[in-house]
N, C-alpha and C positions, 0 to 999 in steps of 0.2 A: 552772707548774714548769718549770725549765730544766735540761737534762742536759748534762754535759760530754763532748766527743769527743776529749780529749787522748790521745795514743798512749803507752802504757807504754814505758819505756826498754828493757826486756828484749826487745821485739820488733824493736828496731833492730839486733840482733846479726846481722852479715852471714852467718856460717857457718850459723846456724839457717835463714835464708831459703834458702840453697843446699841444705841437706839436705831441706827440705820440698819445694822445686821438683823435685829429683831423684827423690824418693820418688813424688810425684804422677805425674811423667812416665813413670817405669818401670812403675808399676801400669797406667797408661792404655795404654802400648805393648803390654803383655801381653794386656790385654783386647781391644785393637783387632786384634791379630794373630789371636786366636781368632775374633773377629767376621768378619774378612775371609775366613778360611779357610771358616767355616761358610756365610757369604753366597755365596762363589764356588760351592761345591757346591750350595747352594740355588738359585742362579740357573740352573745347568745343569739341575737337576731341574725347576725351574719352566718352563724353556724347553721341555723335552720334554713335560711335562704340558700346558702351554699349547697346543703345536702339536697334540697329540692332541685336546684339547677343541675347538680351532678346527676341526679336520677333522670331528669328530663333529657339531659345531654346524652347519657348512656342509652336511654330509650331510642334516641335517634341513631346512635351508633349501632344498636342491635338491629334496627330497621334496615340500615344500610348494609350491615353484614349479611342479613338474610336475603336482601335484594341482590347483593353481590354473589352470594352462594347460588341463588336461582339463576343469575346471569351466566355464571360459570357452567352450571348444569345445562342451561340452554345452549351454550356454545358447543358442548359435547354432543347434545342431541341434534344440533344443526348439522354438524359434520357428518354424523351417521345418516341422518334423514336425507342428505343430499348425495350420499354414495349411490352410484348407479346400480351396483349389485344388490344393495339393500332395497332400493326402490323396486327393482325387478322382483325380488323375493316377496315383497308386500303385495305387489300387483298380481303375482301368480299364486298367492297364498302358499308359498313355500315355507311352512311353519318350521321345518328343521333349520333352514338357513336363518330365518328370523330369530329363532331361539339362540342359535349359536352366536349371531351378531350381538344380541342383547346380553348374553352371558359375558361376552368379551367386553362390552361397554360397561357392565357392572363391575367387572374386575379392574378395569382401568380407572374408573371413577370412584370405586369403593362405595357404590350406592346400594340401597336396600332393595330397590326394585327397578326394573326397566321393562316396559311392555308396550305393545302396539294396539291401538284401538282402531278397528276398521270401520268403514262407512256402513258395513252390513251389521254392525253391532257386535262383531266378534272381538275377542281380546286374546292376544298371544303375548306371553312375557315370562320374565324370570323374577321371582320375588322370594324374600325370606318369610313373608306373612301373606295373609289373604288379601287379594286385590279388591278395590271397591267395584261396585256394580257399574256396568257400562252406562246405564241410564242416568246414574248420578254424576257422571263425568261429561255426558254428551253435550249439554247446553253450553257449558263453559268452553269446551274444545271447539264446538261449532261456531261460537262467538269470537274465536280467535284469541282467547285468553292464553297467555304464555306461561304463567306460573301461578302457584297457589298451594294451599295446604290440602292434603287428602288424608284419609285414614287407611293405614295398612294394618289389618288385624285390629288389635286393641290400641295401637299407637298412632300418633299423628306424625306426618312426614311432609317435608317440603318437596314439591314436585315442579318440574319444568317440562313444557310440551313444545314440540316442533311438528309442523305439518309435513306429511310425506306426499310430495307432488310429482306427477308424471305427465304433463305439467299440472293437471287438475289434482285437487286434494283427494287422496284415496285412503287417508287415515292419519293418525297422529302417533308420534313416538313420545312416550312419557317416561321420565326418569325421576325417581324419588329417593331422598335421603332422610333418615329419621330425625325427628326433633324431640327425642326422649330426654329423660333426666340427665343421662351421661353427656349427651351432646350439648345441652343447655348449660351444664356445669362447666364444660370445657370453654364454651363461648363466654361464660361469666368471668373467666380468668382474664379476658382481654379488657375488662372494664377497669377504669381508674380507681373505683371504690368497690367495697364489698357488696355484691348484689346477688340476690337469689332470683334466677330467671326460670320461668316455666311457660310452656305453650299449652293452653287448655281450651276446651270448648267453652263457649259463653255460659252454658248451663252449669258448669262446674266451678265458676268463680265463687269466692267466698261471699256470704250473704251481705257483708258490710260493703262489698264492692259491686253489688248487683246493679245499683243505680248510678254508679260513678260515671262521670263524663269521660269519654275516651280521650286520651292524650293529656289529661290533667293529672297532677300529683295529689294524691289523697292520703291523709294521715289517719291512722287508727291507734288507739291506746288501750291495750289490755295488760297493763302492768309494764309494758315495754312499748315505747313510741316507735311506730313503724310507718314508713312512707311507701305508698303503692303507686304504680303507674300501669295503666292498662291501654294496650294498643290493639286495634283490629288488624288482623292479617288477611290477605286475600285468600279466598277458598276456591279450589279447583273442583271440589266435590259438592254437589247440591245438598243443601240442608246443613252444611257444616259451617259453624260460626267460630272460627279460631280466634283466640285472644293471646297476646303476648303479655304476661304478667311479670313485672319487676318489683321486687321488695328490697327495701334498704332500711337498716336500723338507724333511726334518728337518735336514739339514746346513745348508741356507741359513737356516732359521729360527733355529738355534742361533748362526749367525755374527752375527746381529743383536745378540746379547747380549754378544759379546766386548767391544764398546765400553763396556758397562755395567760389566764387570769392571775394565777399565782406569780408568774413572772412580771406581770404589770404592777402588782402590788410591791414586789421587791424593787423594781425599777423606781417606783414612786418614793419608797423609803430612801433609796440611794440618792435619788435626785434631791430630796429634801436635805439630806446631809451635805450634799455638795453645795446647795444654795447657801446654807449657813456659813460654810467656809468661804465661799466666794463673796458673800455679802460683807463679811469681815474685811476681806482684802479690798473690795471696792471702796469701802468707807475710808480706807487709808490713802487712797490715790485718786481722789476726785478733783475735778474742776481745773485747777491750774495746770497740772501736767497734760491733761487732755487738750486744753487750749493751745499749749505749746506744740504738741504733736499735730493738732489740726492745722495750725498755721504752716508748719513744716510740710505737711502733706499737700496743702494747696500750692505751695511753691514747687514741690516736686511735680505736681500735675502740670504746672506751667513750664516745666523743663528747666527750672533754675536750681541753683545750689540750695539744698534744703537740709544740711546736716545740723544736728542740735548739739549744744554743749552739755557735757556730762559733769554733774556737780555732786553726785553721790554714788555709792556702790550698792545700794539696795535695789529693789525691784524696779523702781523708776529709773535708776541709773542703767540697769541692764536693758530696760526697754529702750532707753535712748541709744545705748550702744547697738542694740539689735536694729533699730531704725537706721542708724548710720551704716551698718553692714548691709542692710537691705538696699539703701541708696547705691552703694558700691556694686552690689550684686546686679541691680537693675541695669546699671550702666554697662557692666560686663556682659549681661545677658543680651542687651540690645546689640552690642557688638557681635556676639556669637550668632544671634538671629540673622543679622545682616549678612554675616559670612555664610551661614547655612543656606539662606535664601538665594545666594548667588554662586554657591559652589556645590559640587557633587560630593555626597557623603562618603563614597567608597574611595575615590581617587584623589579627592581634594582639588580637582581641577575646576575651572569655571564651568557653570552649567549653561543651558541654552539661553536663559535670560541675560546672564552677564556677557555671554559671547555676542548676543545681538547688540547689547549696549556698546561693547568694545568695537564691534564691526561698524556700527553707525558713527562712532567717534573717529575711527580710522578713515572712513569715507569723507567726513567733514574736513579733515586736515590733509587729505590727499591732494598733492599738486598735480597739475595737468600733465606734466612730463613723467609721472610715476604711475606704476600699475599696482594693483592689489589682488591677491589670490586667496580664494576661499576653497578649502578642500574638505569634502565630506569623506569619512573613512568608515568602512564596515568590515569587521574582522570576518575572515572566511571560516566557515564550519565551527563557529563558536558554540552553537547548540550541541554539536558532537562532544565538545570538551565538557560541557555541563552534564550531558547524559552519561558519558563514559567515566569521567574522573570526579564528577560531583560539582555542585554549585560552589563550595569553598575553593575548589581548584579554579573554577571560572573566575571567581572574584580575584584570586591571586594573579591570574593571567591579565585581567584588566588593570590591576595596580602596576604590574610589571611593564605593560605597554605604556601606560601613562607616564611612569617615571622615565622610561627610555626615551619617549618623545620629548619630554622636557629637557633631558640631558643633551640630546642630539640636536634639537632645533633651536636651542638658544633663545633668541629674542622673539621667536614666533609665539603666538597665542594658541594654546592647545586647550580644548574644552571637551567635556564628555556630554553628549546630547541625551544619552539614555541607552540602556542595554549594552550592546557592543558597538555603538556608533560614537565616533569622535569627530571633532571639527578642528581644522587648523587654519589660522589666519596669518598670512604673510603679507606685510605691507611694505611700502617704500621700495618697490621693485622698479628698477630703471626700465624705460621703454625698450631698451636693447637686451633685456634679460632673456636668456635662453630658457623659455618656460618648459620645454620638453625635457631638457637636462635636469631642471629643478624637479620636475615630476618624477624622473627616474631616481633622483636622490631620495625623494620622499618614499617612493616605493621600496627602496633598499632598506629603509628603516624597519620594514615589517618582514623582510625575507630572512627570518631567523627562527631558530627553535628555542623553546624555553623549557627548562626542567622544573617541574612542580611536584614536590613530594616524591622525588625519585622517578617520575614519569615524564616523558617528553611530550610537549604540546606544540602545535604549529601556530605561529603568530602572523601568518600572511594575511593580507587585507586587500580589499577592492577600494579604489579611490575615484571620486567624482570631483571635477575641478571646474570652477567658474572664475573668470578674471574680469576685474573692473579696469577700465570702463567698457570694454568690448562686450561683455556679457550682462551688463547692468550697472547702474550707478546708485542703486539703493540696496539696503541690506536684505529686504524681503525678496527682491528679484534675484540677487546673487545666491542666496541660500536655496531658493526654489530651483534655480538652474544647476547648482552643484548637486542637489538631490536627484534631479533628472539624469545628470551625467553618471552619478553613482548607480542608479538603477540600470543604465545601459552597461556599465562596467561589470556589474554582477551578472547580467545576462550573457556577456561575452566570455565569461569564465572567471576563474579565481586568480588572485594575485596579479591584477592588472589595473590600469587607470584609464580614465576617459575624460577628455575635455568636453565642455558643453558645446553643442552645435544647435543651430536653429531647428534642424530636423527633429531633435529630441523633444522639443516643445510640441511640435506637430504630432509626434508619436504619442506623447502623453495625452494630448487632447483626443486623439483617435482612440486610445485605450480607455479614456474616461467615457467617451461616447459609447464604445462597445459595452462597457460595464452598465451604463444606463439602459442600452438596448437589451442586455441580458436580463436585467430586472423586469423590464416590460414583457419580455418573452416568458419569464417565469409567471408573471401575474396573468398574462393573457393566454397562456397555453400555446406559445409560439413554437414549440418543439414537435418533432415527430420521431417515431422509432422505425428503423429499418432492421431487417433480420437476416442473418447469414446461417445457412443450415449446417448442422453437425451430423455427420454420417458415420454409422458403425460398420467398420470393416469386418468385424467378427460376426455380426448378425445380418449383414448386407441389407440394412434398412436405415431409414431416416430416424434419428434419435431425438433431436432437439434443434432449436434455433437460438443463436446469440443475439440479444437485443443491443442495437447500436444507435445512439442518439444522433439526430440530424437537426440542423437549424436552418430552415428556409427563411432567410431574412427578407422582409417585404420590399426592401430597396436594393440590397446588395446581393440578392440571390442566396444560393446555398453556401453557408459558411462551414469550413472544415472543422471538425472537432479538435484537430491539432492547433487551431487558432484560438478557439474560445474556451476549451477545457482548461488550459493552464491559467487563464485569467480567472475562471470560476474557482479553481483551486486556491489561487492567491487571495481572492476576495472573500472566500468562504461560501460563495453562492453554490458551490458544488454540492453542498448538503441538500439544499432545496431541490436542485436539479436531480440529484440522485434519488430523492424520495419520489419525485414524479416518475422517473424511469421505472422504479420498482412497481409502483401502482399501475402504470400503463402497461408494462410488460405482463403483469399478472392478468390484467383485464383482457389483453389480446390473446394470451395463451389459453385462457379459459374457453375460447371459441374453437380451439384446434381439436381435431379428433384424436381418439386413442390416448396413449400415454406420452404424447410429445411434450417435452419439457422446454422451458425457456431459461437461458443463462443470462445473468445480469452482472455487469462489472460494478464492484463497490470500491470507491476511491478511499485512500487512507483517511482523509478527513471525515468522510461519511462513516467509515467504520468506527472511528473514535467517538462518533456522536452517541450520547447516552440513550437516545430513543430509537436506535436502529432496529432493535428487536420488535419494538411496538409498531414501527412503520411496516416491517415485513408481515407481522401478524395481521395488521389492519388490511394490508393489500390482499392477503390470502382470504381473509374473511369476507371482504367486500366483493371480490371477484368470484369466490367459490372455487378457486383453483386449489387442488390438493397440494399440500406442502411438498410432497415428493416430486412434484413437477416443476419446482423452482430450484434453480442452481445459482448460488452466489459465487462470483469469481473475485478473488482477492490476490494482491501481489505480495511478494516477500518483504517489501519495505515496511509493512505494518508491524513487523517483529522488531524493528530497530529500537524504538523508544522504551517499550515496556512489555517484555515477553509474557510475563505472568498475567497482566491485564488483557493482553491480546488473546491468550489461550482461554481465559474465562469468558470473553466475549464470543469466541468461536464455539465453545461448548454450549453457551446459551442459545446461539442460533441453531446448533445441531438439535437441541431439545425441541425446537419448533417443528422439526421434521424435514427442514430444507437440506439440500445437498451443498457441500462446500468444495470448491475447486481452487487449486493453487495455480495462478496464471503466470505465464512467462517463466516457467521453472528452468533454472539453470543459468539465468542471466544476471541475477541480483545477488542477494545476500543469503544464498541457499545454505541451509544447514540441516544435516540429517537429524539433529536433535529436534527440529521443528516437526519433521515428519513422524518422529517417534513420539513426540509429546501430543500431537493432535492427528487423528486418523482422517486425512482428507479423503474425499470420495474420488477426486480426480486430480491428475497432474497434467497441465497443459504445456506441451513442449514448444518452446519459442521457435518462430519461423526461421530464425537465423540458422538453426541446425538443419531445418528441412531444406533450405536453399542449397546447402552444401552437400546434400546426399548424392547428387549426380555429378559432382565436381571432384570426386575422389576425396582423399583425406580421411580423417578419423570421425566424420559425422556419423557414419553407420555405427561405429562402436559406442559413441555417446548415446545415440538413440537406443541401442540394445541395452546399455547399462541402465538407462532410465526406466525402460519398460520392465527389465528384470527386477529392479528395485521396487517399482510400483506393484508388480505382481506379488512379490514377497510380502509387501505390506497390505495387500488386499485393495489396492487402488487402481482405478482405470487410468488410461493414458489417452491423450488427444493431441494430435500434431496440428499446429496452425500453419497457414500459408501454403497449403498444398495446391500446386498449380497444374501438374500434369500427371498422367497415368504412371510414368516411371517412378516418380516420388511415392505415389500411393502404393505401388507394388512393393517397393523397398520397405516402406513402413509396415505393410502387411507381413512381410517376411521377418521383420525385426520384432514383431509382437505388439505393435501399436494397435490399440483397439478402435480408435475413432480418429477421423480427420475433419478438417475445416479449411476452406480456401476457395479460390476462384475455379478450381477443378469442378466443384459442385455448383457454385453460383456466387456472383457478387452479392453484396447486401441488397435486399429487395424490400419494398414497402409492405405494409400490412395486407393490402388487397392482393398483392402478388403472392403472398405466403400461401394462401389457400389454393391458388392455381398451381404453385410448385408442389404442394402436398398431393393434389390430385394427380399431377403428372408423375410423381414418384410412385404413387399407388398403382397407376396404370402400367408403368414400366415393370413393377414387381409382378403384376398380374400376368403380363405378357411372358415374363421369364418363367413363371410357374406353369403356364400353358405349354411353353416350349419344353420344359422339363418333363 
């Protein structure tokens, strides 16, 4: 059906167009004037309200900054107050030691004062200004107050206090940082608006603010409109009523909105001009053309032919032509949308949705004497291609593989399911078809090298195969079984294929159940730690224990880490498990005597977690374990993906004070550049070298080379898997400093650790008596 767009003659009358244009312009001008007036007043009120909200918001920010500053100071005082030597110095009134420790604390934290208040009313400390009287601080400290403002000489300062306990409280360690004009000016720069911040005693507040309600915004007008906000700060010193005063110029804030008002007026004038022009055009093209287009639009919505007939070359004609173009574009776009919805954008292969439809259709028309094969394909080491050659090279590899499969497989349906996974559908296979030979031919399609931008990339793949009707008669079952077979093929190695077997389904259910049990164990604390001792050949004493996780399953007994750790790595649960190990290891080690350390393995996924440093810091703070007694063991595989990011993370952990050891050195991706870029505290020599020590060969030379390299770089060495005295003696001769293995002990539970420590101390005592 074709609709006419000819313009009725009555709408060409000039005076009617003029009247319509004037009417529209007048109405718009009246509405616009009202809008400009209301908007102008609204902008002024918005500016005032916005300035008040900004001041109140920044007041809360200042409160949080001051509280955070006090919390950081409290963290520093907590560490020193828990130090055994410092507590002993306070208990024995060793003023020289106390002053030395306090001076070191001040230098580290850049504080103005650090002092100890004793229960006997004494005060020992280091300060740039006069300290407050003990009696002014006593009530707050005795009440357990942790932070507050005190007076240092003529200035106010923020102070944090920690009790010194042995285990009873014998005094308090107080550290203070100034809140003078320079410090408040520096903090003011953090605010989003221009703010003048000061900390004053309540008695020194301006008269106009003397009766102001704390926490409210108050305005004063002495030629310049100023907003004020007063907040009460906690006081650690008796009789001191500190106030945080924030001032913000309302006049300057409102001045910023004057340009917006001018802009609004300019937009109003431009809008009025535009309406006059548009009113004139509307008057020329009313009613009839709109009715024609409306009818065509309704037909278009019904999915029918809706093109209009073009009878003029003016605006109405062009509008009609545009409408016809739009109809054609919609039809083309629908075709493209349908194609995009069912095809992969990179390779132009069918996507998962279309593959499922094609598989269901093939199953419906399959004859009883014919077979159908579904093949899941996963490219080997595709991530390495992306990481080494870049994502554009990875995309080029995927396109190449897709084109090659289409060329080689002919009538087979090839689809890309996502990432580096493909699916192949082979239908109408005779019952006598040699499926193994067919699988070999499919495997041969991937055993080739591809050159991308002058560099060679491997295109090998792992295949999982399910066959109908033996492995399923519906698409969902066949695809699930092919996926299970692919999982098994990937576990068996690269560049191989695996047909679906019923046992694979059972293994998948077992794996799923183990994953559920793992989640329950994480939730209910179902793990425990065992510990294996680390012995120093150089010092002839016990140095540390390595924490090893164990899972006593309530039904299946003790499950080996070799069985559940790979599953935890694959599912991402290793991050939660690793966090528990760090916390529990620190808690256990805090009860060990002396300087015995604990070593904890950090998995690559846990290492890449952005909150690893926070977890370590929280574990140390909660347990009270000194950072120097925690050793984190990492493997060389963490350097594969992003060396720069890895080094940044290692330096961040080192700043916490913990020690870093490189585990299984010499078996992975060892590079001297890693050792030169980051100074590890320890290199752990893999047990494969230790086992070969007494069997001849070059194991001794390898050990000697590693120990020589470590000594040159200032790193310790530890040999794993030491099982007899002969190995230990060779390691001692070759310069290895520490050993670990069954020669000392198998991994033992937490209760047996204390017995082992006592036994080692008794043996050492006997040796000293014999000497």
